C-alpha positions in Angstrom: 0.0 0.0 0.0 1.5 3.3 -1.1 0.0 6.8 -0.6 1.4 10.1 -1.7 -0.5 13.3 -0.7 0.2 17.0 -1.2 -2.0 19.6 0.5 -3.3 22.6 -1.4 -1.5 25.9 -1.6 -3.1 29.3 -0.9 -2.8 32.7 0.7 -3.9 31.4 4.2 -4.6 27.7 4.8 -6.3 25.8 7.6 -6.5 22.0 7.8 -4.7 21.4 4.5 -3.2 17.9 5.1 -0.9 15.9 2.9 -2.6 12.7 4.1 -5.4 12.6 6.6 -6.9 9.4 8.0 -9.6 8.9 10.7 -11.0 5.5 11.8 -8.9 3.7 9.2 -8.1 0.0 9.6 -5.4 -1.0 7.1 -3.1 -4.0 6.7 -0.7 -5.0 4.0 2.6 -6.5 3.1 4.1 -3.1 3.3 2.7 0.4 4.0 4.3 3.6 2.7 2.7 7.1 3.3 4.4 10.3 2.0 2.6 13.5 2.8 3.3 17.2 2.5 1.0 19.7 4.1 -0.3 22.8 2.3 1.8 26.0 2.2 0.4 29.4 3.1 1.7 32.1 0.9 0.8 35.2 2.9 3.9 36.6 4.5 4.8 38.4 7.7 5.0 41.8 5.9 1.3 41.9 5.2 -0.5 44.6 7.2 -4.0 43.0 7.4 -3.4 39.9 9.6 -6.1 38.8 11.9 -5.9 36.0 14.5 -8.2 33.8 12.5 -5.9 34.1 9.5 -3.0 32.2 11.1 -2.2 29.0 9.2 -3.0 25.9 11.4 -3.3 22.1 11.1 -1.5 21.9 7.8 0.2 18.6 8.7 2.1 16.3 6.4 0.4 13.2 7.8 -2.4 13.1 10.4 -3.7 9.7 11.5 -6.5 9.5 14.2 -8.4 6.6 15.7 -6.8 4.1 13.3 -4.9 0.8 13.2 -2.2 0.1 10.6 -0.5 -3.3 10.3 2.4 -4.1 8.0 4.0 -7.5 7.5 7.3 -5.9 6.5 8.0 -2.1 6.5 5.6 0.6 7.7 7.0 3.9 6.6 5.5 7.4 7.3 7.2 10.5 5.9 5.6 13.8 6.6 6.5 17.4 5.9 4.4 20.1 7.5 3.2 23.0 5.3 5.0 26.3 5.6 3.6 29.7 6.5 4.2 32.8 8.6 2.4 33.0 12.0 1.7 29.3 11.7 0.8 27.1 14.7 0.2 23.3 15.1 1.6 22.5 11.7 3.3 19.1 12.3 5.2 16.7 10.1 3.5 13.5 11.5 0.6 13.3 14.0 -0.6 10.0 15.5 -3.7 10.4 17.7 -5.4 7.4 19.4 -3.7 5.2 16.8 -1.9 1.8 16.8 0.9 0.8 14.5 2.2 -2.8 14.1 5.0 -3.8 11.8 8.2 -5.8 11.4 10.2 -2.7 10.5 9.1 0.9 11.2 10.2 4.3 10.0 8.6 7.6 11.1 10.3 10.6 9.6 8.6 14.0 10.3 9.6 17.6 9.7 7.9 20.6 11.2 7.0 23.8 9.4 9.1 26.7 8.1 8.0 30.3 8.6 8.3 33.4 10.7 6.8 33.5 14.3 5.7 29.9 14.3 4.6 27.9 17.4 3.9 24.3 18.4 5.3 22.7 15.2 6.5 19.2 15.9 8.4 16.9 13.6 6.6 13.9 15.1 3.7 14.1 17.6 2.4 10.9 19.1 -0.6 11.0 21.5 -2.4 8.2 23.3 -1.0 5.7 20.8 0.7 2.4 20.6 3.7 1.6 18.4 4.9 -2.1 18.2 7.7 -3.2 15.9 9.4 -6.6 15.8 12.8 -6.1 14.2 13.8 -2.5 13.8 12.2 0.8 14.5 13.4 4.4 13.8 11.6 7.6 14.7 13.2 10.8 13.3 11.7 14.2 14.0 12.8 17.8 13.3 11.0 20.7 14.9 9.7 23.7 13.0 12.2 26.4 11.9 11.3 30.0 12.9 12.8 32.3 10.3 11.9 35.5 12.1 15.0 37.6 12.8 14.2 37.7 16.5 13.2 34.0 16.8 10.2 34.4 19.1 8.5 31.2 18.3 8.1 28.4 20.9 7.4 24.7 21.4 8.9 23.6 18.1 9.9 20.1 19.3 11.5 17.4 17.3 9.6 14.4 18.7 6.9 14.6 21.4 5.5 11.4 22.7 2.5 12.0 25.0 0.7 9.3 27.0 1.9 6.6 24.5 3.7 3.3 24.3 6.6 2.6 22.0 7.8 -1.0 21.9 10.4 -2.9 19.9 11.2 -6.6 20.2 14.7 -5.9 18.9 16.2 -2.4 18.0 14.8 1.1 18.3 16.3 4.4 17.4 14.8 7.7 18.3 16.5 10.8 16.8 14.9 14.2 17.5 16.2 17.7 16.7 14.6 20.7 18.2 13.5 23.5 15.9 14.4 27.2 16.2 12.6 30.0 18.2 12.6 31.6 21.6 11.9 28.8 24.0 11.0 25.1 24.5 12.8 23.5 21.5 13.3 20.0 22.8 14.8 17.3 20.6 12.8 14.5 22.3 10.1 14.7 24.9 8.5 11.7 26.7 5.4 12.8 28.7 3.6 10.1 30.7 4.8 7.5 28.2 7.1 4.5 28.2 9.2 2.4 25.8 10.3 -1.2 26.0 13.2 -2.4 23.9 14.5 -5.9 24.0 17.9 -5.3 22.4 19.2 -1.8 21.6 17.7 1.6 22.2 19.6 4.5 20.6 
């Protein structure tokens, strides 16, 4: 199973996902999702900004209330849409979701723009990840391009109330984004991980 999705492009975008799934049950020999969120073109120099205009929820991949099972590789690659004043534009979001696979790759990159907030490379909430042989989670937080870097909470990987298990090897590689404060590479909050062999 292979999906490639690209969100729309426009002056100001809300909820323009590369790939969005809700209540999906999917199984296959291999699963590969590649999603790019929509880009907002309105820039910081515009004089007619309003709060409701701020780009939001333009995720590369957003999966909610779903179960994905792969016999071999399960690969999710997500790039958040770009835009100034953006918030909650994430590379990959897993919400109330279960992933089962032999090998796993999650690779998410947050947004790019000026004065951006809450842009995670990979955000996992109330979810279960279970991989047998090898798992790798890579996340890069959003990049605030504003000259004074006032953005915040642009984390690389944020694992919240979730379980990440591997029967063999697991690598978690997170890089915090840029901005004013709270740019963690990796955050575990009320979560745990069990790895039988190597955790990197």
